[in-house]
C-alpha positions in Angstrom: 8.8 -16.0 -1.1 7.6 -14.1 1.9 6.2 -15.8 4.9 2.6 -15.0 5.9 4.0 -12.8 8.8 6.1 -10.8 6.3 3.3 -10.5 3.8 0.9 -8.7 6.1 2.5 -5.4 7.1 1.6 -2.5 9.4 0.4 0.8 7.9 3.9 2.4 8.0 5.4 -0.4 5.9 2.4 -0.3 3.5 2.9 3.5 2.9 6.6 2.9 2.2 5.8 0.2 -0.3 3.4 2.5 -2.2 5.3 5.7 -1.7 2.3 7.6 -0.2 1.4 9.1 3.1 -0.6 7.5 5.9 -3.3 10.0 5.3 -3.5 8.9 1.6 -3.7 5.2 2.5 -6.5 5.9 5.0 -8.4 8.0 2.4 -8.1 5.1 0.0 -9.5 2.9 2.7 -12.5 5.3 3.3 -13.1 5.4 -0.5 -13.2 1.6 -0.6 -10.2 1.3 -2.9 -8.3 -0.7 -0.3 -9.5 -2.9 2.6 -6.9 -3.8 5.3 -7.2 -6.9 7.5 -7.3 -6.2 11.3 -5.5 -7.8 14.2 -7.3 -8.8 17.3 -6.3 -5.4 18.7 -8.0 -3.7 15.7 -4.7 -2.6 14.1 -4.6 -2.4 10.3 -2.5 -5.0 8.4 -2.0 -4.7 4.7 -1.4 -7.6 2.3 1.7 -6.8 0.3 0.4 -9.1 -2.5 -2.5 -6.7 -2.9 -0.6 -3.4 -2.8 -0.2 -2.9 -6.5 0.7 0.8 -7.1 -1.0 1.0 -10.5 -4.4 0.2 -8.8 -4.1 3.1 -6.4 -2.1 6.0 -7.9 -4.6 7.2 -10.4 -6.0 10.4 -8.9 -9.7 11.1 -9.2 -10.6 13.9 -11.7 -10.2 17.4 -10.2 -7.6 16.1 -7.7 -3.9 17.0 -8.0 -1.2 14.5 -7.1 2.4 15.2 -6.3 3.9 11.9 -7.4 3.8 10.8 -11.0 1.4 7.9 -11.7 2.9 4.5 -11.0 6.0 5.7 -9.2 7.2 3.2 -6.6 9.6 3.9 -3.7 12.8 1.9 -3.4 11.5 0.1 -0.3 8.3 -0.7 -2.1 10.2 -2.1 -5.1 12.3 -4.3 -2.8 9.2 -5.6 -1.1 7.5 -6.4 -4.4 10.6 -8.1 -5.7 10.6 -10.4 -2.6 7.0 -11.4 -3.5 7.9 -12.6 -6.9 11.2 -14.2 -6.0 
């Protein structure tokens, strides 16, 4: 099981877990699909337990996506496996 410090990750680790770009993650935040926690210095921290690819990869109608729905990067898969171990 991940410690609380390992569970909350910076934006770079979050995008690796989901297999998307930083721009995409920030767009999802602006759309209200994802709400990060903030440090005292106002840096985003994402809860790995809430980063479920199936919740985020469905593209809105009229929008094209490059990655197939539900595809997860190797790093993301490793992070998720640590959560359930």
